[in-house]
C-alpha positions as CSV (number, residue, x, y, z in Angstrom):
1,M,209.0,144.5,114.6
2,I,206.8,144.6,117.6
3,D,206.7,147.6,120.0
4,I,208.3,147.1,123.0
5,K,205.8,148.8,124.8
6,Q,203.1,146.0,123.9
7,I,205.8,143.3,125.2
8,R,206.4,145.2,128.2
9,E,202.5,145.3,128.9
10,N,201.9,141.5,128.1
11,P,204.8,139.4,127.7
12,Q,202.6,136.2,128.1
13,K,200.9,137.0,124.6
14,F,204.1,137.1,122.8
15,K,205.5,134.1,124.4
16,K,202.5,132.2,123.5
17,A,203.1,133.5,119.7
18,A,206.6,132.2,119.5
19,K,205.3,128.7,120.7
20,D,202.2,128.6,118.6
21,K,204.5,129.7,115.6
22,H,207.5,127.3,116.5
23,F,210.0,130.4,117.0
24,D,212.6,130.2,120.0
25,V,212.9,133.9,121.2
26,N,213.8,134.4,125.1
27,I,211.2,137.0,125.7
28,D,212.2,137.4,129.4
29,R,215.9,138.0,128.5
30,L,214.8,140.8,126.2
31,L,212.6,142.5,128.8
32,Y,215.8,142.1,131.0
33,L,217.9,143.7,128.4
34,D,215.1,146.5,128.0
35,K,214.9,147.3,131.6
36,L,218.8,147.6,131.6
37,L,218.9,149.9,128.4
38,V,216.2,152.2,129.7
39,E,217.7,152.6,133.5
40,T,221.1,153.3,131.6
41,K,220.0,155.5,128.9
42,Q,218.2,157.6,131.8
43,K,221.0,157.8,133.7
44,L,223.0,159.2,130.7
45,Q,220.3,161.8,130.4
46,D,220.9,162.7,134.3
47,I,224.3,162.9,133.9
48,A,224.2,165.1,130.7
49,T,221.7,167.5,132.6
50,I,224.3,167.7,135.9
51,K,227.0,168.3,133.5
52,N,225.7,171.3,131.7
53,Q,224.6,172.8,135.1
54,I,228.2,172.3,136.6
55,G,229.5,173.6,133.0
56,K,227.5,176.8,133.6
57,K,228.9,177.1,137.2
58,I,232.4,176.8,136.8
59,P,233.3,180.2,135.0
60,K,231.7,181.9,138.1
61,L,233.7,179.5,140.9
62,S,237.3,180.0,142.1
63,G,239.8,178.1,144.3
64,V,238.8,175.1,146.1
65,V,235.2,174.8,145.1
66,K,236.1,175.5,141.6
67,E,238.7,172.5,141.6
68,A,236.1,170.5,143.4
69,E,233.4,171.0,140.8
70,I,236.2,170.1,137.8
71,A,236.8,166.9,139.7
72,N,233.1,166.0,139.8
73,L,232.9,167.1,136.1
74,S,235.8,164.8,135.3
75,N,234.4,161.5,137.5
76,L,230.9,162.2,135.5
77,K,232.5,162.0,132.2
78,K,234.2,158.6,133.2
79,E,230.4,157.6,134.7
80,E,229.4,158.9,130.9
81,Q,232.1,156.5,129.1
82,H,231.1,153.4,131.4
83,S,227.2,153.9,130.6
84,Q,227.8,154.6,126.9
85,K,230.2,151.4,126.6
86,R,227.5,149.4,128.6
87,I,224.9,150.4,126.1
88,K,227.2,149.5,123.2
89,M,227.5,146.2,124.5
90,R,223.9,145.2,125.3
91,Q,222.1,147.2,122.6
92,P,222.8,144.6,119.5
93,E,221.5,141.7,121.7
94,Y,218.7,143.4,122.5
95,D,218.0,144.5,118.7
96,D,218.5,140.9,117.6
97,L,215.9,139.5,120.0
98,L,213.4,142.2,119.4
99,A,213.8,141.4,115.5
100,Q,212.5,137.5,116.7
101,V,209.6,138.3,118.6
102,A,206.7,137.1,116.6
103,Q,203.8,138.9,115.8
104,P,200.6,136.8,117.5
105,A,198.1,135.3,115.1
106,D,194.2,136.9,114.5
107,E,191.8,135.1,117.1
108,D,190.2,133.2,113.9
109,V,193.6,131.7,112.8
110,P,193.5,128.0,113.7
111,S,196.0,126.4,116.0
112,G,198.2,123.7,114.8
113,K,201.4,122.4,114.6
114,D,201.9,122.4,110.7
115,D,200.1,122.7,107.2
116,T,198.5,119.5,107.9
117,E,196.3,121.3,110.8
118,S,195.2,124.2,108.6
119,V,191.4,124.2,108.2
120,E,189.7,124.2,104.5
121,L,187.4,127.0,104.0
122,R,186.0,125.9,100.8
123,K,186.5,124.0,97.3
124,E,186.2,125.6,93.9
125,G,185.7,123.8,90.8
126,Q,185.2,120.1,89.7
127,I,188.2,117.6,89.8
128,R,188.2,116.0,86.5
129,E,187.7,112.3,86.3
130,F,189.4,110.2,83.5
131,D,188.5,107.5,81.1
132,F,191.8,106.7,80.3
133,E,195.2,106.4,82.3
134,P,196.6,109.7,82.8
135,K,200.2,110.7,82.5
136,D,201.9,113.1,84.9
137,H,203.5,116.8,84.4
138,V,206.9,115.0,84.0
139,E,205.7,112.2,81.6
140,L,203.7,114.7,79.3
141,G,206.3,117.4,79.2
142,M,209.0,115.0,78.3
143,G,206.7,113.4,75.7
144,L,205.7,116.7,74.2
145,G,209.5,117.7,74.4
146,I,208.3,120.9,76.2
147,I,210.2,120.3,79.8
148,D,213.8,118.8,80.4
149,I,214.9,118.2,83.8
150,E,217.6,115.6,83.0
151,R,219.5,118.5,81.1
152,G,218.6,121.1,83.6
153,V,220.1,119.0,86.4
154,K,223.1,118.4,84.1
155,T,223.7,122.4,83.5
156,A,222.4,123.7,87.1
157,G,222.3,120.9,89.6
158,T,219.3,119.4,91.5
159,R,215.8,121.0,91.2
160,N,216.6,122.7,87.8
161,Y,214.9,122.5,84.9
162,F,214.5,123.6,81.1
163,L,211.2,124.6,79.7
164,K,211.4,124.9,75.8
165,G,209.4,125.6,73.0
166,D,205.7,125.7,73.7
167,G,206.7,124.7,77.7
168,A,207.9,128.0,77.5
169,L,205.6,130.0,75.8
170,L,202.7,128.3,77.9
171,H,204.7,129.5,80.9
172,W,205.2,132.9,80.1
173,A,201.5,133.0,78.9
174,I,200.3,132.4,82.1
175,L,202.4,135.3,83.7
176,R,201.3,137.7,81.2
177,F,197.7,136.5,81.6
178,A,197.9,137.1,85.4
179,M,199.8,140.9,84.9
180,D,197.4,142.0,82.5
181,Y,194.5,141.2,84.7
182,M,196.4,143.1,87.5
183,L,196.8,146.2,85.6
184,E,192.9,145.8,84.9
185,Q,192.5,146.1,88.6
186,G,194.4,148.9,89.0
187,Y,197.7,147.6,90.1
188,V,200.9,149.5,89.1
189,P,203.2,147.1,87.3
190,F,206.6,146.7,88.4
191,S,210.1,145.4,87.2
192,V,212.0,144.9,90.5
193,P,215.5,144.4,91.6
194,L,216.4,140.8,92.1
195,L,219.1,141.4,95.0
196,A,219.0,142.8,98.0
197,R,220.4,144.8,101.0
198,Y,220.2,143.1,104.5
199,E,218.2,145.8,105.3
200,T,215.9,145.2,102.9
201,M,215.5,141.5,103.8
202,M,215.4,142.4,107.6
203,G,212.7,145.2,107.0
204,T,210.4,142.8,105.1
205,G,210.8,140.0,107.9
206,F,212.9,137.4,106.0
207,F,215.8,138.2,108.2
208,P,216.8,137.0,111.0
209,G,215.1,133.6,110.1
210,S,215.2,132.9,106.6
211,E,219.2,133.0,105.9
212,E,219.2,128.8,105.1
213,Q,216.8,129.5,102.5
214,T,218.4,132.3,100.8
215,Y,221.0,132.5,97.9
216,M,223.8,135.2,99.3
217,M,226.5,137.0,97.4
218,E,228.6,137.2,100.4
219,K,231.0,139.3,98.4
220,D,228.6,141.9,97.4
221,E,226.7,141.5,100.8
222,L,223.5,141.2,98.6
223,S,220.9,138.2,98.5
224,L,218.9,137.0,95.8
225,V,215.3,137.5,96.4
226,G,212.9,134.7,97.0
227,T,210.0,136.5,95.8
228,A,208.9,140.4,94.4
229,E,207.3,140.8,97.7
230,V,211.0,141.8,99.1
231,P,211.6,144.8,96.7
232,L,207.9,145.8,96.3
233,T,207.2,145.8,99.8
234,A,210.4,147.8,100.5
235,Y,210.2,150.2,97.7
236,R,209.0,153.1,99.9
237,M,211.1,151.8,103.1
238,G,212.3,155.2,105.1
239,E,209.7,157.7,104.0
240,I,206.8,159.2,105.2
241,L,203.7,159.1,102.8
242,S,200.8,161.4,102.3
243,A,197.6,159.8,103.3
244,D,196.2,160.6,100.1
245,E,198.6,158.2,98.2
246,L,197.1,155.3,99.9
247,P,196.5,152.7,99.3
248,L,199.4,151.7,97.1
249,K,198.7,148.7,95.1
250,Y,201.6,147.2,93.2
251,A,202.1,144.0,91.0
252,A,205.6,142.7,89.8
253,M,206.7,139.6,87.7
254,S,209.7,138.4,88.4
255,S,212.1,135.6,88.7
256,C,212.4,134.0,92.4
257,F,215.3,131.9,93.8
258,R,214.9,129.5,96.6
259,R,217.8,127.4,98.2
260,E,215.0,124.9,99.7
261,A,217.4,124.0,102.7
262,G,216.1,121.2,104.6
263,A,214.1,119.7,102.0
264,A,216.2,117.0,101.4
265,G,214.4,114.0,99.8
266,K,211.1,116.0,100.0
267,D,209.3,116.9,96.6
268,T,212.2,116.1,94.6
269,Y,209.9,114.7,91.7
270,G,209.2,117.0,88.8
271,L,208.4,120.8,89.0
272,Y,206.6,121.2,92.6
273,R,210.0,122.0,94.6
274,I,212.5,123.9,92.5
275,H,215.2,126.6,92.7
276,Q,214.1,129.1,90.5
277,F,210.9,130.0,89.0
278,D,208.7,133.1,88.1
279,K,206.0,134.7,89.7
280,V,203.7,137.6,89.4
281,E,203.2,139.2,93.0
282,Q,200.8,141.7,94.5
283,V,201.8,143.9,97.0
284,V,199.2,146.4,98.7
285,V,200.4,149.3,101.6
286,C,197.4,150.9,103.2
287,R,196.4,152.6,106.1
288,N,196.8,151.8,109.8
289,S,193.3,150.2,110.1
290,R,192.7,146.8,111.1
291,E,189.3,147.0,108.9
292,E,191.4,148.1,105.8
293,S,193.9,145.3,106.1
294,N,190.8,142.7,106.1
295,K,189.4,144.5,103.3
296,F,192.7,144.2,101.0
297,H,193.4,140.8,102.3
298,K,189.9,139.5,100.9
299,E,190.9,141.6,97.6
300,I,194.3,139.9,97.0
301,L,192.8,136.7,98.1
302,S,190.2,137.2,95.1
303,N,192.5,138.3,92.5
304,A,194.5,135.1,92.8
305,E,191.0,133.1,93.0
306,H,190.2,135.1,89.7
307,I,193.3,133.6,87.9
308,M,192.6,129.9,88.7
309,Q,188.6,130.3,87.7
310,A,189.9,131.9,84.7
311,L,192.2,128.9,84.1
312,E,189.5,126.5,85.1
313,L,191.5,124.9,87.9
314,P,189.8,122.9,90.9
315,Y,191.4,124.4,94.2
316,R,190.8,125.0,97.8
317,V,191.2,127.8,99.9
318,V,192.4,127.1,103.4
319,N,193.1,129.4,106.7
320,V,196.5,128.3,107.4
321,C,197.2,127.2,111.2
322,T,199.6,129.1,113.7
323,G,202.2,126.5,113.3
324,D,202.7,127.3,109.6
325,L,202.4,131.0,110.0
326,G,205.6,133.2,109.4
327,R,207.1,135.5,112.0
328,G,205.2,138.6,111.0
329,Q,202.1,136.9,109.5
330,A,199.0,137.7,111.3
331,K,196.8,135.4,109.2
332,K,197.2,133.7,105.7
333,F,195.3,131.8,103.5
334,D,196.4,129.6,101.0
335,I,195.3,128.6,97.7
336,E,195.9,124.7,97.0
337,A,195.3,123.2,93.3
338,W,194.5,119.9,92.7
339,M,197.0,117.9,91.1
340,P,196.4,114.7,90.1
341,S,199.9,113.2,90.4
342,R,200.3,113.9,93.9
343,E,196.7,113.0,94.4
344,S,195.9,116.2,96.7
345,Y,195.3,119.8,96.6
346,S,198.8,121.6,96.8
347,E,200.0,125.0,97.6
348,T,200.2,127.2,94.6
349,H,199.1,130.4,96.4
350,S,199.8,132.1,99.9
351,A,198.1,135.7,100.9
352,S,199.4,137.3,103.9
353,K,198.6,139.8,106.1
354,F,201.1,141.5,108.4
355,Y,199.2,144.8,109.7
356,D,202.5,147.3,110.6
357,F,205.0,144.6,111.4
358,Q,207.2,145.0,108.1
359,A,206.1,149.0,108.2
360,K,207.7,149.4,111.7
361,R,210.9,147.2,110.4
362,M,211.1,149.4,107.4
363,N,209.9,152.7,109.0
364,L,207.4,153.1,106.8
365,R,204.8,155.8,107.6
366,Y,202.3,158.0,106.3
367,K,201.2,161.7,108.1
368,D,197.6,161.2,109.1
369,R,195.3,163.9,107.9
370,Q,193.3,164.5,111.3
371,T,196.4,164.4,114.2
372,G,199.2,165.2,111.3
373,K,201.1,162.1,113.2
374,N,203.3,160.1,111.3
375,I,201.7,156.5,111.8
376,F,202.9,153.1,110.2
377,C,201.5,151.9,107.6
378,H,199.7,148.1,107.1
379,T,201.3,145.6,104.7
380,L,199.6,142.7,102.6
381,N,201.2,140.6,99.9
382,N,200.1,137.8,97.7
383,T,201.1,135.4,94.6
384,V,198.6,135.9,91.8
385,I,200.6,133.3,89.8
386,A,203.5,131.3,90.2
387,S,205.2,129.1,87.4
388,P,206.1,126.5,86.6
389,R,204.4,125.0,89.6
390,I,201.3,125.9,88.1
391,L,201.9,123.9,84.9
392,I,201.6,120.8,87.2
393,P,197.8,120.8,87.5
394,L,197.6,122.6,84.3
395,L,199.3,119.9,82.0
396,E,197.9,116.9,84.1
397,L,194.2,118.3,84.1
398,Y,194.1,119.4,80.2
399,Q,195.9,116.1,79.0
400,T,194.3,114.2,76.4
401,E,194.4,110.4,75.7
402,D,196.9,111.0,72.7
403,G,199.4,112.5,75.1
404,S,198.7,116.3,73.7
405,V,197.2,119.1,75.7
406,T,194.6,121.6,75.6
407,I,195.3,125.0,76.3
408,P,193.0,126.9,78.6
409,K,190.8,129.6,76.5
410,A,191.9,132.2,78.5
411,L,195.5,131.8,77.4
412,Q,195.2,131.1,73.8
413,P,195.3,134.4,72.6
414,Y,198.9,134.5,74.4
415,M,200.0,131.3,72.7
416,G,199.3,133.0,69.0
417,G,195.4,131.5,69.2
418,K,196.8,127.7,69.6
419,E,194.6,125.6,70.9
420,K,196.6,122.4,71.8
421,I,200.0,121.7,72.6
422,E,201.3,118.7,70.3
423,K,204.2,116.9,70.2
424,C,206.6,118.3,67.5
425,E,208.0,115.8,64.7
């Protein structure tokens, strides 16, 4: 949520942010409603003051003068009701427009229309050169009997799958390895609700805007979360924290659900764009300090990079351009793993910085030590690892000529010491 005072002071800044991020929000209409509501609420205060003054005078009056003041009081009550009705009519539209205002991107975020115009910062690791014809992850998975997409579709519809045997074990090994690393870094582990109320989805910035991507349980007025970012970030919503508690560092392993609305015909092959997956997510809640936010943005990115390096997967880091940022994101780094079957680097992680955008929507504050004032926190989040998408580069880059797959050394302890996945006869 953006402070309306900032929008009043520099409306062009927020018009530009909306244009840069491809969000359609009428800033002029918002400011018109703001002016109307401010004036009406001030009128209500003035009426209340006059009513109070008249109420004190009436017992001391008599005759015509008293009757005149009673009539005056009656007229004021009618004006009061009219003003209250006016506010009731306009407030929902105002609230809705304010919730749609986009946070301006940081100055060092590249301008661009979509992810094709994001800027590469660096590449890490070596891309494997094959001396045989490599298979893609679906061919490998089916050959090894560890992935079954056909029965996943038969059971649950398109973009669904089964992982079985060593495929399921490898999937869990990746998640457990990532969670263990986050525990070593001092992050508090969570098992989180996978259903969220509207207030939670709105508070974290997913509503309004992502309703079409969300599986919604209309009967219960709940939504399945697309990421553990939602319950983790909202865990302390509505609370006033002690400054001594900050920073809060959380990590959760959870299932995630996404409708992939608008993705018809896009990335339909394999495990890249699916409806259900599992993820280890990291969330940081810190003091209202840009310097501190920048520090933790680097930290959460580093955590994700450590996992990629431990798995010895080549990747690149990109500074995401304005056109590919979410409404509340001030800056985002993506990690993209090299995927041989896609012949490109493709997104596996997103590290996002929100400043106080989410905290304002959730009313998440802390008491400042020096001033004693309640200040909105800053929030950040990033994927530590998400599977089965990460199985794409892992299976494809670790395959051998005979169709087996070598298990990365970092994961072997989580696979009972097994070094290779081979087809079970």
